[in-house]
C-alpha positions in Angstrom: 15.7 -12.2 -2.3 18.2 -15.1 -2.7 17.2 -16.6 0.6 13.5 -16.5 -0.4 14.4 -18.1 -3.8 16.3 -20.9 -2.0 13.4 -21.5 0.4 11.0 -21.7 -2.6 13.2 -24.2 -4.3 13.4 -26.3 -1.1 9.7 -26.2 -0.6 9.0 -27.2 -4.2 11.4 -30.2 -3.9 10.0 -31.3 -0.5 6.3 -30.8 -1.2 4.1 -33.6 -0.1 2.2 -35.5 -2.7 -1.1 -33.7 -2.7 -1.8 -34.0 -6.4 -5.6 -34.1 -5.9 -5.8 -31.3 -3.4 -5.1 -27.6 -3.6 -4.8 -25.4 -0.4 -4.6 -21.7 0.1 -4.1 -19.9 3.4 -5.5 -16.4 3.8 -6.7 -13.9 6.5 -10.4 -13.5 7.2 -12.0 -10.9 9.5 -14.1 -12.8 12.2 -16.5 -11.1 14.5 -15.7 -11.7 18.1 -18.1 -11.7 21.1 -16.7 -8.4 22.3 -18.2 -5.0 21.7 -16.4 -1.7 21.6 -17.3 1.2 23.9 -19.4 2.7 21.1 -21.5 -0.5 20.9 -20.0 -1.6 17.6 -18.8 -5.2 17.2 -15.0 -6.0 17.4 -13.4 -8.1 14.6 -10.1 -9.9 14.6 -8.0 -11.5 11.8 -8.0 -15.3 11.7 -5.9 -17.4 9.4 -8.1 -19.6 7.3 -7.3 -22.4 4.8 -9.3 -23.0 1.7 -9.0 -26.6 0.4 -10.2 -27.6 -3.1 -10.3 -31.1 -4.5 -9.1 -31.7 -8.1 -11.8 -31.9 -10.7 -14.5 -31.0 -8.2 -15.2 -27.3 -8.2 -18.3 -27.6 -6.0 -16.5 -28.9 -3.0 -14.5 -26.2 -1.3 -13.6 -26.4 2.4 -13.0 -23.1 4.2 -12.0 -23.4 7.9 -9.7 -21.8 10.4 -6.1 -23.1 9.9 -5.3 -25.7 12.4 -1.8 -27.0 13.2 -2.8 -30.2 11.4 -3.6 -28.2 8.2 -0.4 -26.2 8.5 1.6 -29.4 8.8 -0.3 -31.0 5.9 0.3 -28.1 3.6 3.7 -26.6 4.7 4.5 -25.2 1.3 1.3 -23.3 1.0 1.5 -22.1 4.6 5.1 -20.9 4.0 4.0 -19.0 0.9 1.2 -17.4 2.9 3.7 -16.3 5.6 6.2 -15.0 3.0 3.4 -13.1 1.2 2.4 -11.4 4.5 6.0 -10.4 5.2 6.9 -9.3 1.6 3.8 -7.2 1.1 4.9 -5.0 4.1 8.0 -4.1 2.1 6.6 -3.5 -1.4 3.7 -3.1 -3.9 1.4 -6.2 -3.8 1.1 -7.9 -7.2 -2.7 -7.5 -6.9 -2.2 -3.7 -7.2 -0.1 -4.2 -10.4 -2.7 -3.6 -13.1 -0.6 -5.0 -15.9 -0.8 -8.7 -14.8 -3.7 -11.0 -15.2 -5.1 -13.0 -12.2 -3.4 -16.1 -13.6 0.0 -14.3 -14.0 -0.3 -13.1 -10.4 -1.0 -16.6 -9.1 1.9 -17.9 -11.2 4.2 -15.4 -9.6 2.9 -16.2 -6.1 3.4 -19.9 -6.6 7.0 -19.1 -7.4 7.5 -17.1 -4.2 7.1 -13.6 -5.6 4.5 -11.3 -4.0 5.5 -7.8 -4.8 6.3 -5.8 -8.0 9.7 -4.8 -6.6 10.7 -8.5 -6.1 9.5 -9.4 -9.6 11.5 -6.5 -11.1 14.6 -7.3 -9.1 15.0 -10.9 -10.4 18.2 -11.8 -12.3 17.9 -12.9 -15.9 18.8 -16.4 -14.9 16.0 -16.6 -12.3 13.5 -15.0 -14.7 14.3 -17.7 -17.3 14.3 -20.5 -14.7 10.9 -19.4 -13.3 9.5 -18.7 -16.9 8.5 -15.2 -16.0 10.0 -13.2 -18.9 6.8 -11.2 -19.8 5.9 -10.5 -16.2 9.4 -9.4 -15.3 9.6 -7.1 -18.3 6.3 -5.4 -17.3 7.5 -5.1 -13.7 10.8 -3.5 -14.8 9.0 -1.0 -17.0 6.6 -0.2 -14.2 9.4 0.4 -11.7 11.2 2.7 -14.2 8.0 4.6 -14.8 7.5 4.8 -11.0 11.0 6.2 -10.6 10.4 8.8 -13.3 7.1 9.7 -11.6 8.9 10.0 -8.3 11.5 12.4 -9.8 8.7 14.4 -11.4 6.9 14.6 -8.1 10.1 15.7 -6.4 10.7 18.4 -9.0 7.1 19.6 -8.7 7.4 19.8 -4.9 10.7 21.8 -5.3 8.9 24.1 -7.9 6.0 24.6 -5.5 8.5 25.5 -2.7 10.4 27.9 -5.0 7.1 29.6 -6.0 6.2 30.0 -2.3 9.6 31.5 -1.6 9.3 33.9 -4.5 5.8 35.0 -3.3 7.2 35.6 0.2 10.1 37.7 -1.3 7.7 39.6 -3.5 5.6 40.4 -0.4 8.7 41.6 1.4 9.7 43.8 -1.6 6.1 45.3 -1.7 6.3 46.0 2.1 9.7 47.6 1.7 8.5 49.7 -1.2 5.5 50.9 0.8 7.7 51.7 3.7 10.1 53.7 1.5 7.2 55.6 -0.2 5.8 56.4 3.2 9.2 57.7 4.5 9.7 59.6 1.3 6.3 61.3 1.6 7.0 62.1 5.3 10.5 63.4 4.4 9.0 65.5 1.6 6.5 67.0 4.0 9.3 68.0 6.3 8.7 65.3 8.9 12.2 63.8 9.3 11.7 60.7 11.3 
């Protein structure tokens, strides 16, 4: 986490002066010319860049990300790559129902992409990044998730114990039936 934070600080300090432009890299499914054996089209993921001009909500440029765009917006591209890597390891902020879209984007702009990363921040970093409310919510969520995990583990153990008890009860019934049968045969004089 510390390495990501240092990288974020470096990116923020070295960001090019693109005050009138906002860029966002994302993956988009693109239909290829290929067709699967069942006749269905084949898609592939392509990295796209969305470019918006300040004070002009009607002009939005979406295009495949070229090397030129990656070099022009290195901070945004690094955030995109970090997000892809981090989301493999944790719960994406988009799935965290307690944050608004604006709060999620604020966290992402600060290099945080998962609930786990947000909850793990030190108090100093939380204050520096101005994410006190978001951090508190993430910590409470993680505590609740841990409690839920413990409850699920206990429920699984209880289910296993009940299964074992049912198996033992079946064995006891079978033994009782065998004993009754042998007692009846012994009573009748059949001494097997």
